[in-house]
C-alpha positions as CSV (number, residue, x, y, z in Angstrom):
1,M,96.2,69.5,104.6
2,M,97.1,71.6,101.5
3,F,97.7,75.2,101.9
4,A,95.7,77.0,99.1
5,E,97.2,75.1,96.0
6,F,100.5,74.5,97.9
7,T,101.8,71.0,99.8
8,Y,103.2,71.2,103.1
9,D,106.5,71.5,101.8
10,E,106.0,73.7,99.2
11,Y,104.1,76.2,101.7
12,I,107.2,75.9,103.9
13,E,109.5,77.0,101.1
14,R,107.1,79.9,100.2
15,A,107.0,80.9,103.6
16,K,110.9,80.9,104.0
17,A,111.1,83.1,100.7
18,F,108.2,85.3,102.0
19,H,108.7,85.8,105.5
20,G,112.2,85.1,105.9
21,S,112.0,81.9,108.0
22,A,109.9,78.9,108.4
23,A,108.6,80.6,112.0
24,P,106.0,78.4,113.8
25,G,104.0,81.4,113.9
26,I,103.4,81.4,109.9
27,L,102.9,77.4,110.1
28,L,100.2,77.8,112.4
29,G,98.6,81.1,110.5
30,G,98.6,78.8,107.3
31,Y,96.0,76.2,109.3
32,I,94.3,79.2,110.6
33,V,93.9,80.8,107.1
34,E,92.7,77.3,105.5
35,Y,90.3,76.6,108.6
36,A,88.6,80.2,108.0
37,K,88.3,79.5,104.2
38,M,86.7,76.3,104.9
39,N,84.5,77.6,107.3
40,L,83.1,80.5,104.8
41,D,80.8,78.4,103.1
42,G,81.8,78.9,99.7
43,V,82.3,82.7,100.0
44,E,84.9,83.7,97.7
45,N,84.8,87.7,97.9
46,Y,86.0,88.2,100.9
47,N,87.9,90.4,103.4
48,V,90.3,89.8,106.2
49,I,91.4,91.3,109.7
50,C,94.2,90.0,111.4
51,E,94.1,90.3,115.1
52,S,98.1,89.9,115.3
53,A,101.1,92.0,113.6
54,H,103.1,88.9,114.0
55,C,103.6,86.1,111.3
56,L,99.2,85.7,110.6
57,P,99.4,88.5,108.2
58,D,102.0,86.8,105.9
59,S,100.1,83.6,106.1
60,V,96.8,85.5,105.0
61,Q,99.0,87.2,102.1
62,L,100.5,83.9,100.8
63,L,97.4,81.8,100.7
64,T,94.7,84.4,100.0
65,P,94.3,87.5,97.6
66,C,93.8,89.6,100.3
67,T,96.8,91.9,101.1
68,T,97.8,95.0,102.7
69,G,98.3,96.7,99.4
70,N,95.1,95.9,97.6
71,G,93.2,96.9,100.8
72,R,91.3,93.7,101.5
73,M,93.7,92.6,104.7
74,K,93.5,94.9,107.7
75,I,95.4,94.4,111.0
76,A,93.9,95.4,114.1
77,D,96.9,94.6,116.4
78,Y,94.7,92.9,119.4
79,G,97.7,90.8,120.3
80,R,95.6,87.8,119.7
81,F,96.6,85.2,117.1
82,A,93.1,85.2,115.3
83,V,91.9,86.2,111.9
84,V,88.2,87.3,110.9
85,F,87.1,86.4,107.3
86,Y,84.1,88.2,106.1
87,D,81.9,88.4,103.1
88,Q,82.7,91.8,101.3
89,Q,79.0,92.3,100.4
90,S,76.7,90.9,103.7
91,G,79.3,91.4,106.4
92,E,79.1,87.9,107.5
93,G,81.8,85.5,108.4
94,V,84.1,83.6,110.8
95,R,86.5,84.2,113.2
96,V,89.3,81.6,113.9
97,Y,91.5,81.7,116.9
98,I,93.9,79.3,119.2
99,D,91.3,77.8,121.4
100,Y,93.3,77.5,124.5
101,E,91.5,74.5,126.0
102,K,92.2,72.4,123.1
103,L,96.2,73.3,123.4
104,S,96.5,70.9,126.7
105,Q,96.7,67.9,124.2
106,W,99.7,69.6,122.3
107,Q,102.1,70.4,125.2
108,V,104.7,71.0,122.8
109,V,102.7,73.8,121.2
110,K,101.4,75.0,124.1
111,E,104.9,76.0,125.7
112,W,105.9,77.7,123.0
113,F,102.7,79.5,122.2
114,M,102.0,80.4,125.9
115,R,105.9,81.4,126.1
116,I,106.4,78.8,128.9
117,T,109.9,77.5,127.5
118,T,112.4,79.8,125.8
119,K,113.2,79.8,122.3
120,Q,116.4,78.0,123.1
121,Q,115.0,75.2,125.0
122,Q,112.7,74.6,122.0
123,S,113.5,72.2,119.1
124,L,112.1,74.0,116.1
125,A,111.5,70.8,114.1
126,E,110.0,69.3,116.9
127,L,107.8,72.4,117.3
128,L,106.9,72.3,113.5
129,K,106.1,68.5,113.9
130,N,103.8,69.2,116.7
131,I,102.1,72.2,114.8
132,S,101.8,70.0,111.7
133,D,100.2,67.5,113.9
134,A,98.0,69.1,115.8
135,G,97.0,71.2,112.6
136,D,93.2,72.5,112.8
137,Q,92.5,70.5,116.2
138,I,93.5,73.4,118.3
139,L,91.4,76.0,116.5
140,G,87.9,77.4,117.4
141,C,85.4,79.2,115.2
142,Q,82.8,81.7,115.9
143,K,80.5,82.9,113.4
144,I,80.2,86.9,113.0
145,K,78.8,89.6,111.4
146,M,80.8,92.9,111.0
147,C,79.2,95.9,112.5
148,E,79.9,98.2,109.3
149,V,81.0,97.1,106.2
150,T,82.7,99.7,104.3
151,K,81.7,99.8,100.8
152,K,84.5,101.1,98.4
153,G,83.8,104.2,96.9
154,K,85.3,107.1,94.9
155,L,88.8,108.2,96.1
156,P,89.3,111.6,97.8
157,P,91.0,114.1,96.0
158,I,94.8,114.7,96.1
159,A,96.0,118.1,98.3
160,I,99.4,119.3,99.3
161,C,99.9,119.4,103.0
162,Q,100.6,122.7,104.2
163,Q,103.5,121.4,106.8
164,C,105.3,118.8,105.0
165,C,104.4,119.9,101.5
166,E,103.8,115.9,100.1
167,P,100.8,114.9,98.5
168,F,97.7,113.3,100.6
169,P,94.3,111.7,100.1
170,Q,92.3,114.7,101.3
171,V,89.5,114.0,103.7
172,N,86.8,116.6,104.7
173,D,88.5,120.0,104.1
174,E,91.6,119.4,105.9
175,M,95.2,120.8,104.7
176,I,97.5,118.8,106.9
177,C,98.5,115.2,106.1
178,L,97.3,112.6,109.0
179,A,101.0,112.0,109.6
180,C,101.7,115.8,110.5
181,G,98.6,115.8,112.5
182,Q,99.8,113.3,114.8
183,S,102.7,112.6,116.7
184,L,105.1,110.2,114.5
185,P,107.7,107.3,115.5
186,Y,110.3,109.0,114.0
187,K,111.9,112.7,113.4
188,V,113.2,114.3,110.2
189,F,116.7,115.5,110.4
190,Q,117.3,116.6,106.7
191,Q,115.1,117.5,104.1
192,S,116.3,114.6,101.8
193,A,118.1,111.6,101.9
194,D,118.5,111.0,98.1
195,K,121.8,109.6,96.8
196,T,123.1,109.2,93.5
197,I,124.1,106.5,92.0
């Protein structure tokens, strides 16, 4: 199987460079992405939703033109190793997921995916070979229709937040940015952490 225009070995090398390692999840993600593209029936202008924030988004960004930066890939972290590919205009598409029933034929993959064995008990080489051998045989595919397809429109004006004094895209008439309007996972201790070179 080819991964976009890459051979298996080329994809693994690109995955190592992009992801930091040839993790089993990024290899499995490659099969998921290619299976989704194959089932899109020739749709070229598609967007993607990743249902996991781990490994899978990197596979999407390596093998499609959809990235978080260009807004064509969204992450809805439901904790499920699945993707939704859908046509930008019609909202019709496919959802590809790990089919639990099919995993029983691939014990090494099942033990890793279901966290039955620890990382220390696993052989990475054996696991990668089993994922490669299984390929898309452990995947399920569902036809979907998006409930709402958001069209790209005019970008909102930029305002200055009244709390942090940083520029932000102003939606409605709010004068406080989204970050200041909610609880952040960090606390700022000093105004500027700039260092001179």
